[in-house]
Every structure is written in structure tokens, then in C-alpha cells.
Phi, psi and omega in degrees: 000141178281329182283124178263119183258163173296124183277049178198162172251148181270123182250345180213145182230154176241125182292147176249131175272123181269101181279165176258169186297318181300318179296318182293324176296322177294313181299320182294316178296319179296332180268012178057037177056033174238114186290344173295337184264005177277138176291141183299329180295343181261014179247136180271305175239120186256102178248026180300318182201158171259013185269107177076009186253003181282168178266129179278154183276169177298326178293320178296318178294325175295321177297324178299322179291336180274353187309130177264113186267022176299140182296318182231145176069030183299135175297326179298323176295319180300320177295313179302311181300316181297318180295312182296317178297321180293321183281314188257334176087005179281153184276319187251120186242118184239111178285147176223166185287337170192179189299320184292337174291320176298318178296315182299316180295313181301308185286331175296323183278324192257341185255155172222163180304136180094350178289165177233131177244102177284147181208155171300312166197123174290139169273183195298309183290326178298311179302314183297320181289327173293311183293331178296335177273002181082012179262169179257127174269102188260120178269132178230063179285160174292152183303326182299334183291343183271359180248100189305320186268007178272135177272133171209130186295335181227066183289350179275357185301152170274148177279100186291327177296316179293324178300315178300318180296320180297317181295314182293326181288319188261340180086151187290338181291338181266356183240095184287335177196161171248144182231143172238128178264117184235120348289168186278095188298309185293341179254033170094021182065030184276144184280164175248131183286157176297322178301318181290320177297316181297314182295320177297320178297319179296321177295315180300316180293322179302321183260359179071035181249132178296144175249125178243148174254134164273101197262024186307320185236049184297322183289320177297320178297319179298322178298316179295322176299315179299320184280327192245347181253116194308318186282002183244004183302323186262006182266152179284157178299318181298320180291325177293317178300315180301317180293317179307311185282342178293339181273354186253157177263350180179179178201160165243154177205138164270115181288359178282354177258261183279014164266351181048041179243164181277342180203158173124159177200179181205145175237126184236152180202158170253002183264112185298314183292320178296316180299324178297315179297320180294319179293324177298318179289324177301315180298323181291323191240341186242313184152182180295148185299345178264010168217333169056033179091002180250158168280153177303325180298325178292321178299321177296314182298320180294314182303319178288318182297324179300321177290318181295329180293340180265000178293128188290327176296317177298314183295321178298315177298315184300308183289324179295324179297316178295316180297322178303314178297313182297317183293323179292323178292317178300316181300329181270002176089013177275123183287125177233163174287125185251151350285169178305140182276193184274310188256353188200159168252137182245114176280136178277091185291331180296320178283321182291325183237068186294340182276351177261119183291154178306323180288353175256009170058070181299325179295320178294321177299319182292319181290328176294319179295321181293323177293315180298321184292315191217008180072023180267130179254122178234181183237137171281129174235080184200228187284345171286310184286316189246355173284164178197163178275134174292125186293335181272316185263338184080000180280152180281128175263121185273155173288160182278345174225150178243100187242158171239123183263128173253091185273128186264112175300148184284128172059032188247316183248151178263178182298326180294327174297317180293322176299322177298318179297316180300312180301318181294317180296320180295323177294318177296320181297325179294332183245026187296334180296340181274351183285144179243159177282180183230155173248132178279125183254346177207141174210145175273166182291320180240146176048052189295335184295338180291328187231003181301154177236147185224161167222145182294145175277000000 
């Protein structure tokens, strides 16, 4: 059959309140034109993030009922540990309450001021946790990733030639680890090829530097490898995942993505001494190593969700849904980052709104317009999220791309919801000449996009 259907039945529903435009204009102004500050009840379609917003399966809910809430030695942890070891192959499994907790523990233990952490592209919390340690979060994406309308099957790849130069220039003592984000969220949810992971691993081993994966969307990345890398067409997702992780020395993960859970994360390693230090810090700030800040029921839900995320029927539906949105926008002339990614579509706001300067935040202007038009909440991935003030000059440093991310929650919306999103974006596109830029009136030192405030110009 040509028609790809949702590989599940809906057993429970949550009502959506359909607000009117006047109400949305009021809510937006009250939230200082920052959609992170909008109440969820005032959102019709929420594409702010795919993190923790997916629908859990009947098996996951059954697992929640089985949760062992023992403080130490929880059976739920033993199940969780066994599943993670079986899928990824790491020896030491440390649960955390979410991905950024895993990042904080890892970088607190392994980084010092002046260090450099190369990555294909750090996402927001990863970058903030590296910089909080006084280290530099260095992005080394391939050049093709910087051209939104250029097609490349693995636009998430790290530039391995540039990586070698960075290591030789700075020396191995300044580089505590190399990281690969799979899929590459900040670069449009684009995948990393197995060839690139393997080559990065070889470079890391040559210089004796650990390689870590930011594994939030590991299953989606494996699906793209299966579809786009010739020698993997006939391999199972599980075998592709096993090979991906065999090249790494450890990983961090937010289980709110391809764990299809509402909360949780994990930090993995094969280094016994490093894992000991990480567990010591975990006990100090998160909880005992067999729960790591989570309830036993959450560990059960994650263990089940990790397996469900690798189901090929689910992955085909998941990626096809995202592609459906991207292809309809492209057909209507809306510029997007190509090709469509795994978890989200990224509108190229710089191209769509050429009259709004980067320092006037075209992506933020676009998400505000989309909310006013149809109650859709999206995320700016541009100079609000990744721009910053130069500490010496005080001038604003702009991001190299101005994007708007439409992140699709897992198993949450149907095709009619996506059709509604398409219609709304096309209506905004028809009146784009009327959009104005914004001035930032407040920002925090780290992760400013979560709490920044704006006013229209």
C-alpha cells in the first residue's frame, strides 16, 4: 500500500481548546513574545519540542504500574540496565532525571576551564553545560549543513578533516572528549552516516580521545542509515544501532526523545574509574545510582520505549509524517532546511523574511506570527537560541542560520493536525511582508531563549 498509516490505535484523548486570534494576541503580549512562557492550555498545536511530549503505549503504562519504588536495588533499575546494555553495549549505566543532568555530570567530571569539546553541532543544553565548566563547545559541521536548500543525505556529519586539524592545533590534553549528536538537532534533525561515525571513532582512537554520542534520537538516525547508506538497506535497525554504539566510549541521552518517555535520561560509559566519579556526583545531586532522580515507574517506561522506538513500522510512520509536512511546505514555496529531518521541519526564516535583520530575530518574529495565526507553538533555532553577547565588546554575535523548528511529538498528532499546520504556515507566508522584527529586552546568561523577553519593533 502507498498510504502509510499510524501503526497504533488511539485509546485515550486529551481535549484541545480552540482559542480565537484576539485571545492569542493577548496571551502573546502577556508572555513578552516568548512562546516558552505561553500556558499549554492556550496552545492548539504544540510543536515547541518533541522532548517528553510523546504519547506512551499501553505497554509503557503497564510498565508504570509495575514500577519498583525501592530507594536502593530497585528491580525496575535492573530491567532498565539490562535493556540499555543489550541495545547499546555499554558496561556502566547511570540513570538521570533527564538528558541535561547526564550532560552536567559528564562535563563536570571530564572538563576543566580552557578545554575544547568538538561536536558536529552542540544543541542548547549541551553547549551550556560545556561552557558552564569554562570549556569551549566547538561546532565542526560539514560545509553542506550551512546551506539550507542544498541536498545532502547525511547533513548532520562532522567535518573529519577539520576535526583532525583542531586536535593537532590544540593538542590532546585540551580535548577531553569528542561528541557526535545523532541526529544533529541544531542542523535540522539531520542524520550522521555510519561511515562518518566510524571515521570519527578512528580519529578518536588515533589520538587517544574518548568518543561520546549524544544519543537522543539514535533510532531515527539508524533509520536514515538504513534508508540512505547502501550497505545497510538489508540490516535490521537493532543491528545498525549496535554498530553505531560500538564505535563510542560512552553516551548521554534524554530519554524524552527516542525513549518515548515523559521524563528521564541516561549516562553510559565503559570506563570504570570515570563511571565511579560520575556515580559519586550523581549521589550528591541526583539520587542513588539505581534511580538517579527518577521513579522506578519512569525507568520501566523508558526501558519499554527504547525498544518501541526501534520498531520499523513506527519509524517509517514517524519519518514519513515529518516528510509529509516538509514536502507540502516546499511545494508551496516555503523555504525549509533540506532534506526534511527526522523529528522536525526547520523553516529557513532568514530566506522567508529577508527584510528582517538577524539582530531583529526573524525566527522569533515568525513563531509569534504562527501562534497568532493558528495557536501553533514552534521554536526559534537561530540568533535567540545560539546568539550571544561578546563579553569584550558587548556586541551581539548572530547565529549562522535563522531557523524555526516545528518539532513533531511522537504518536501524538494525526495527519489532519499536520494539515492544519500546513494551512497556517501558508497563510502566514502570504502576509509575510507585514511581519516586523523584535527587540530583546531581557536575557539570562545561559539558555536565554527559555526566559528571554521581547517587544515588537
